[in-house]
N, C-alpha and C positions, 0 to 999 in steps of 0.2 A: 216160526212159521215162515217158509220161503216166500219171497216177493210181497210181504205185507209191510205197508207203510202206515205207521200209527202217528197221526198228527196231533191229536189232543192228548193231554196229560191227565192221568188218573192216579189216585193214591187212596189206599184204605189205611186208616189209622185205628188201631185197636187199643182201647183203654180198659184196664181191669179196675172195677170198683167193687170191692168186696168180693162176692162170688159171681158177679155179673160182668160181662164184657160188653162195652159200648163201642159201636163202630161209628167213625166219622169218615166222610168221603171228601176228597179234594178233587175238583174238576177244573181244568184250565184249558184254554184254547191254544196256548202256545208256550214258548220258552221263557217268557219274561226277559227278552233280549233288550238291553239298553240301546243298542245301535238301531233297532227297528222301532223303538218306542216313539221316535219323532214322526214316524209314518203311520203307525197304527198301535192300538192298545190291546193287550191281552186281557181276557176276562177270567176271573177265578171265583170259585164257589167252595166254601168249606161248610159242610152240612152234616147233620145226623138224620135228615129226613128219611124215613123208612122206604119210601118209593124210589127215591134217588139211589139209596144204598142198595136196594134190590137190583136196580139196573147196573150199578157199578160191579156188583158181585157177578151178575150174568156176563158182563163183558170179560171179567177176569176168568170166569169159568170157560168161556169160549177160547180165550187166548191160551189157556192151559190145556184145553182139550179140543183143539181146532179140527182134528180129523173127524170128529163126530158130527160136524155140520154147523150151520149158522142158526139153528132153531132157537138157541138161547138169546141171540141178538134180536130175533124177531119178537121175542116176548117183552122187550124193553118198552116201558110205558111213559117214562119221563124224559129220557135222553134220546136224541136223534142219533142213531148209530148207522154208519156205513159199514158194509155194503148193502144193508137191508133197506135203508131209507134214502139213499142217494143214488142218483143215476150215474152209471159208469159208462163213459164214452171212450 
């Protein structure tokens, strides 16, 4: 997507257990950079929470289908997602 800066880091991990697939999400505020770690700390979350996973999937759906609009981002309930939740100046 042109001109898009993604600051937070997201990852979906899929694990097959028998005939079921379990999804885990990794959400991070940054790059885990050792040079900036003396100034600020990044926060990470590894979760299988269904509400968080639904939001992560919505974000990936938007990134893959950005021409359809930001409606998927507006549906997020647990994660604060820009540009829908943040003021742009």
